N, C-alpha and C positions, 0 to 999 in steps of 0.2 A: 521653496519652490517646486512646481510641480510642472510635468510635460502636459501634452493634450492628451494623454490618455488617463492621467491622473498618477502618474508614475514618480517618484522624487527624482528632481533633475540633478544632473553631476553639478558639483560646485566646485570654486577655485581652491576652496579648503581641502575638500576629499582629494582633490588631485594632488595638492601638496603633500598631504598626509601620506600618500602614496609614495611620493619622490623620496621623502625622507626615510619613512620607516616601512617602505613596501616589502622589503626582505623579511623584516621581523613579523610583520602581518601576515605573510605568506606562510610562513614557517608555523606561526601559532595556528592558522586555518587549518594547515592539513595535518598537525599534530591533534588537533581536535577530530577531525574525521577519522583518521587512522586510530587513535586512541578510543573512540567511541566504538568504531567498528571491531576492534580487538577486544574491548569489555564485553560488548554484547556475546560474541563468541564464548569466551571465558565463562561468564556467568550461567549461560545454557549448558555447555559441554559439561561443565562440573556440577550443574544440578542435575543431569542426567545420569552422570556416573554415580551419585550420591543416592539418587531416589530408590534402588531396591533397599538400602539400609534403613533409610528414613521411613520407608513404608511401614516398617515394622510398629512404629508410633501411631499409624494412623488406622483405625479399626476397618474403614470401608475402603481401603485403598486397595486396587487391584493393579500390582506392578505388571508392565508390558514385560513380554520374553525377551531375551536378548537378541532374538532375530527382528523383533519390532521397535526396539528401542531407539534406533537411529533412522527407522522408516515408517513411523506410525502414523496413521489417520492418512491425510492428502497424499503424502510422500509415498505411502504404498501405492497407490494408484498411479501416481506418475511414473515410478519404477516399472511397473508392469504395462504401463502405455510405452515407454522407452524400449522394454525388453520384447514385450509380445506383439506390440502395435495395436491399434483400436479393436481389430478384429479379435485380440485374445483377451480382451476384458468382458466383463458383464456389463449389462445394460447400464448399470448404475455408474460405471466409469465415463460414459458418455458426456457426462456433466462437466467433465475436467477438460479444459480446453487445450490444444495441440501445441502452442507456441512456446512453452517451457521444454518440455521434453523434445520438441524439434531442435530447440538452440542446443540441447545437451547432445543430441545424437552424434555430431562429430567426434566429440569428446569422448562418448561412451565406446568408440571403436579402440581407444588408446588405453583408457583406464576403466572401462567397465560401467554400467549404467549407474549405479548408486553414486560412485564417486564423481561421475560427471554431473549428475545432477546436484550435488552438493557443490563443486567448483561454480557451476553457473551461478547458483543462488549466492553463495561467497563473493564472487566478483561484482555481480550486478548490484548485490546490496552495498558495497561498498561505493559503487557509482552511483547507486540511487540516494544514499545518504548525503553524498558531497552534493550532489544536483539539488537536493531539498533544501541545502544550506544556500547555494547558489540562486536558487530562484527566490527565496526570503529577503537575500542581500539585493537583488536586483529591484524586487518590487518594492521594499521597504527602506532601502539603504542604510538599515540598522543592522551593524556587523554582530553586535552583542545578542540580538534576536535571531539573527542566522545560526550563531554559534548554538544558542539554546533549541533551535529546531534540530540541527544536527544531533545532539545529544539526545534529546528525547525521541527522535526516531530511532536511533540505534539501540536505545536500552528501555522501549516502550514496553509495556507488559505483555505485548502480544508479538514482541520481536523474536519469540522462538522462531517464527515463520521466516525470519531473515537469515536463520543458522541451519535449520533442518532443511531438507529437500521440498520447498514449498515455491510457488510461484511468485511469492511476493516481492522477493528482490528484483525479479524482471519488471514485474509491473510498477513498481515504485520508480525505476530507472527510466522507463519508457513514459510514463506520465508527467514525470518532472521535466524530463527532457522535451516532452510535447509542448507542455506549457511555457517553458522558456522560450522554446521556437516559435512559439504563437505570440507571445509578447513582442517578439522582434520582428514579426509578421514576415517570418523565413517559411513560406508556404509549402514548399517541396520538402522540407524536413518534417513539417507539422503532418503533411499526407503519409509520408513513410511511417513516423511514429504512432499516430493514430490508427493507421492500419495494422501495425504490429501488436499496438497495446489490446485492440479488440480480438486479435487471436491467440493472446495470452489470457485474458480474462474477460468474460462478458460484459463486465463494468466498463471495459474501454470504450465500448460505444458512446459513452455519456460525455466523453471529450467532444460531441457535436455540440454540445451547450457552451462551453467556451469559446469554441471555433466560430459558432453562430454569432456571439456577440461581438467578437473582434472583425468578423467578416463586414457585420452591418456596418461597423465604425469606418472601416477602411475603406469600402465599396465607393463612395463618391469620389469622382476625380481619377479613379486608377483607371490603367490601361487594359484593354480587353485581354492581353496575356496574363496581367495579373488577377483579373477576375476569373481566368480558366484556372488559374492556380488555386485561388481561394475557394472555388468550388470542388475541386479534387480534393483539398483539405476537409472540408465539410463531409465529402461523401465517403472518404478512406475507412472511418470507422464502422460506418454502416456496411460497406463492402467487405471488410473483414468479418465482420459477425456473419454475414449473407455466406460469407465462403465457408466458415466452420460449419455452418448448418447444412449446407450442400454437402460438405465431406461426411457429416453424419449419416445424411441421407442415402449416400451412395455404400457406406460401410454397412448401415443397420437396416437400411429400407424404410426410416422413419424420421425424417430430418427434424421432427419436432421433439425428438427424445431428450435433449438436454432442458429443455423447458419441463417438459413432463415429470422426469426425474426430479428435477430440483422442486418443483410444485410440491411432490410427494414429501420430501425431506423438508423443507420449509413449511409445510402446513398450509399453503395458498397464501394469496393476499390479506393482509391486514393493514389498515390505515395507521399510519405511524405512531398516532396520539394513542389508540387503543394497544397498540404493540407495546408501548413503553409502560402505560398504565396497568397493564395486566402483571408486569416483572415483579413488583413488589409482593403481591401475593403470591405468585409462585416462588420467590426466594423464601418468604417466610414459612411457606409450607414444606421447605427443605430441599427445593430444586436448585442445588450448588450452581449449576450452570446458567439459570436464570439470574442469580445473584450476580455471578460474573458480567453476565450481558448488561444488568441493569447500570452497573458501575462503568461500563465501557460506554454505554448510552449517554449517561450524564457527562463524562468526560467529552464525548463528542459534541454534545450539546453546547458544552461550554466552550469548546472550540469554535463551533458555529458562529456564537455569540461574540467571540474574540476577535472574528475577522474584522470587526467593525471598530476594533480598539487600534487597528494600524491600517497605514494606507495600503490598500491593495485593489487593484482593479475589478470592475464589475464582473469581468468574466470569470476570475479565479474564484471571487466569493458564490457566485452562480454554480459553478463547479462543486464547490463544497458542500453547498445547501443539497443541490440534486443528489450527491452522491450518497449523503447522510439520509435523505427521503428514501430512496430506494434501498439502502442497507435496512432500514426501519421497518420496510413496508413487508411485514411477514409474520405469520404466527409464530414461527421458530426464528430468532435472530442469532443464532451460534455464529462464531468468528466474526462477530461485528467489529471487535477490536482490530484484526489484522486489516480488515476491509478499510475501516478508519486511517489506519498507520499509515497505508500508501496513498491516502488523498492528502497530501502535501497542506494545501490550504486550510484544511481543520487543524492541523498539527501547528501552524503559524498562529492560528488563532487560539490554540489552547496556550502555546508560550508566551501570546501576548499578555496574558495575566502572570506571568512569572517574571515580572519586571523589577522586583525588589529581590535582593541577594537572598535573606532568610525564606522566602517563598519558594525562590528556586532551588536552594539547598534542601528544603523539606521535600520538594516536588521529586528531585533525583533520588531521594531515599526511598520515597514510597515507590516510585517507577522500577528500581533495581529491585525491591522487595516484591513488586508486583511479578517482575520477569521470573524471578525465581520460583514464587507461588504458581504462577500459571504453567511453568515448566514442569513442576512437581506433580500438580493436579492432572495434566494431561497424561505424564508418564504413569499415573495410578488409575488412569481410566475415570477420573472424576469428572473432568469437564472435556468439551470438545474445542481444542485449541483455534 
């Protein structure tokens, strides 16, 4: 049975199961979350510590120096933003949104910039992994699928970004929380979370898509007060994005700087079909990054298709599709793995294919190996994480 939004309706059996086995289920649930979170940290940290020695076996490896090992790539920009402010970074740094370093700022007073950034990412990654599972359970009423989503999110090959000082932990938390609130039509929470998500990552503005769908469904028969809250919820991600561009304009004199910098790095717009079609040739030509991008693109396309193997609201499916299309719409789609990782509907769809025990076990082995490989390759300057 389903409710009017197509979500699984609670049954007497599920209630009885909780009454008799609730403590066991809750314990298993939280052990899965904490175990996955801890495993992701151990895999990444051990890989980083071993990377200099293992680099001797890889001719093209250029190991990062000790000072960059824990703050490479995006992490270095976020540390500079937190330490120096936007005024102290080069124009390229304006493509990084301020939500993550602003969240870490109070902690930086006590612990220093780098430790504060680590703390925020670790804590929000824990919450984000938990909420990814909660979103799955609420929409599908499938505890086993929810646990698979928890585990795959935490040890996804791109999950280095949930360990080092990146904004992915915070983005995952805010997006999953926004989608859970949206399905419950808690419009004030959706407003706050949507606004925050678009200040952390520009793709947070894509939340207008699922919000718009749920608003359309809920609009008839609602009160004027409820409609005001709905309109605030759909406007919030756009307002957050405008606020960031206004901030950039004041700081740099060029409000469009994030767009222009990102356009240079991404190589401009390219339709998703051609963007994916060009990857095999680039990979065969020796471009390791595009080989990795091809693997992630195929995984996320499988996740998009898998969203129709389970009961998901149209709003979540639409969010997954739009997020994937935007991520693929560039000449350079580096980092697509971590962009997909924080789009929980795509991970739900990917895990929907893993409903047989041997398939799931194989996926875990491959994902763990992929996380090790991605961490090492990033530490050796071979790929852009």
